[in-house]
C-alpha positions in Angstrom: 30.4 -26.1 0.5 27.6 -23.5 0.3 27.0 -21.1 -2.6 27.9 -17.4 -2.4 25.5 -14.9 -0.9 23.5 -14.4 2.3 20.5 -16.4 1.1 22.6 -19.5 0.6 23.9 -19.4 4.2 20.4 -20.2 5.6 21.1 -23.9 5.1 24.7 -23.7 6.4 24.8 -25.2 9.9 28.2 -23.6 10.6 26.9 -20.0 10.2 24.2 -18.2 12.2 22.6 -15.7 9.9 19.3 -13.9 10.1 18.6 -13.1 6.5 15.5 -11.2 7.4 17.6 -8.4 9.0 20.5 -7.3 6.8 23.0 -5.0 8.5 22.9 -1.3 8.1 25.7 -1.2 5.5 23.7 -3.5 3.3 20.5 -1.5 3.8 22.3 1.7 2.8 23.7 0.0 -0.3 20.3 -1.3 -1.3 18.8 2.2 -0.9 21.6 3.8 -2.9 21.0 1.2 -5.7 17.3 1.9 -5.7 17.9 5.6 -5.9 20.4 5.2 -8.7 18.1 2.8 -10.6 15.3 5.4 -10.4 17.6 8.2 -11.6 19.0 6.1 -14.5 15.4 5.2 -15.5 14.5 8.9 -15.5 17.6 9.8 -17.5 16.8 7.0 -20.0 13.3 8.5 -20.8 14.8 12.0 -21.2 14.2 13.6 -17.9 16.8 15.9 -16.4 18.7 14.1 -13.6 21.3 15.4 -11.2 24.2 13.0 -10.4 26.8 13.5 -7.7 30.4 13.0 -8.6 31.3 9.6 -7.2 34.8 10.8 -6.2 33.4 13.4 -3.8 30.9 11.2 -2.0 31.0 7.7 -0.4 28.1 5.3 -0.3 27.2 6.7 3.1 27.0 10.3 1.7 30.2 11.5 3.5 32.0 14.3 1.6 35.6 13.5 0.6 38.3 15.6 -0.9 37.1 19.0 0.3 38.6 21.0 3.0 
């Protein structure tokens, strides 16, 4: 039994995984996390930061609930 996560699968002979090239969804999520971390850091030190309502936007930036 291998541990959770992509990095642990490198030693799993049953799974072919190239951990050097995460798929596009993972890359988008990593970018969103970096952006949000930066915004939260700026908010923490007192800078004005604009946040989007999470109910209106998905992780890919698609607008939901408007028509």
